[in-house]
N, C-alpha and C positions, 0 to 999 in steps of 0.2 A: 504494500500500500504506500503510495507516494507521500502521504501526509506523515506517516510514521518514519519513513526514510529522511524526510526533511527535518523532523524534530531531532532525530539523532545526529544529523549533519551539523546542526547548530548547537550541539553539545548539551541539549536539555536532558535531564534525567527523565526517562520514560518508563513507566510501569504499566502493564496491561493485565487484564484478567479476563478469563472467559465469561461470557454471558451465561447466567444460570437459566435453564429452561424449567419453568414451574408447570406441573400438570395439575389441572383443576378438574375434578370429576363433574360431569353434567349427566350422570346416570340417574334418570328419573323413573326407572322401572319399578321401584318399590316406594315411590314418594306419592302420597295423596295429592290430588290436585290443589287442595287448599293449603298445603304445607309451604313454608318459606325456607325450608332447610337449604335448598340449592340457591335460592335467590339471595340468601344472607351471605353467601360467599362472594357475591359480585356487587352488592349494593350496601350502602351504609344503612344501619338499622333505623336511623331517623327517617330515611326515605321509605324503607320497607313498611314502617308503621303507618305511612300515609296511603299505602296501596289499599284498594278495595278488593274484596274476595274475587270478583270477576277478573280483575287485573292480575292477581296472583295466579289464578287458574290459567289465564291466557299465557303468562310467562312459562308456567309449567308445561303447557301444551307445546310451546316452542321447544323446550328441552326434550319432550317426548318425540317430537317430529325429528329432531336431530338424532335421537337414539334410533329411530326407525331407519335412518340413513347410516346406521352403525357408527355414529359419532358419540362417544361416551366420555370424552374429556377434551379440554382445550389446552393448548400450550400457550404460555405467556412468558415473555422474556423479562428477566430481571437482572439488573446490574447495579446493585446497591453498594456503592463504594464509599458511602458516607463514613462508615466506621474506619476504613483504611485512611481516608483523608484526615479525619479527626486525630487518629493515632499519629500520622505523619506530622501534623501541626504540633502535637505535644512532644514528639521526638526532637523536632527542630527547636522547640522552646528549651528543652533540657540541654541541648548543645549550645544554647545562647548565641546562635549565629544570626538570628533575625530579630529586627526591632519592630517591623511593621508587617502585618499579615493582611492579605487582601483575599476575600472570599466572595464568590458569586453564588450565593444561596441564601434563602430565608428559612431554611429547614431547621427545626428544633433539635435535630440530631447533633448539631454543632454547638449547642448552648454550653455544654460542660467544657469542651475544649476552649471555646472562646473565653469563658469565664476564667479558666486557669491562666490563659495568656494575659488577660487584662489584670488579673491579680499579681502577675509578675511584672507589672508596669510596662507592658508592651502595648503597641497600638494594633487595633483591628478595624479594618474598613470593610464593611459589608455592602455589596451591591445586590439589590433585590428589588422586586416590585413591591412598593410600599404596602399594598393591601395583602400581600402574601408573606409577610415576615411573621414568623412564629412569635407568640406572646412571650415565650421564654427568652427570645433574642431581644425583643423590644425592651424587656425589663433590664437588659444589660446596658442600655444607653446611659444610665446614671453611673455606671462604672467606667464609662469612656468609649463604649462601642459607637462608632460612627456608621450610620446606615444611610446609604445613598440610594435614592429611588431611581432605578434605571430608566424609568419612563421620562425622566428629565435629562437624560444623557445627551439627547440631541441638541440641547441648548449649549453644550460644551464642545461638541465635535462637528457641528454643522455651521456653515456660514448663515448669517441672519436671513439672506434672501432664499437660501435653500429651505429653511424652515417655513418661511412665508409661502413659498411655491408649493410645498407639500401639503400645507394646510388648506389651500384653495382648491 
């Protein structure tokens, strides 16, 4: 892959990991039509509670129709590297080589790592969409976490007339 070759050519440290394939059962053969057992795997419970019985039955019929086509599971790709990234941040902190960390994520999984970094009197700049920053991260503002709303980034990287043109 050209991108990976370019990264290595410029002497960046690159680590990759395989994408995990998750298998989710959609076997409805022994599920009553009114059951939310399968639906709960794919929808948040707050949404499932809003469904009417007819809607639940309709979704379960869809699962049954897939089963009739001999489809009993779906595969979903998962590459959850938040843990590794947070661990790397802490390792760098312990080596004391970095003074400022920049992270492009609003995910709460990073709250503990960021808090440790801030407690060590280091700076953390978080780029994220303002409405998608986890509460745990927002609460770290008082410890020095700077959160930059990426929706405003065009004001810093575009010429004024480019912004005006795109808005019209």
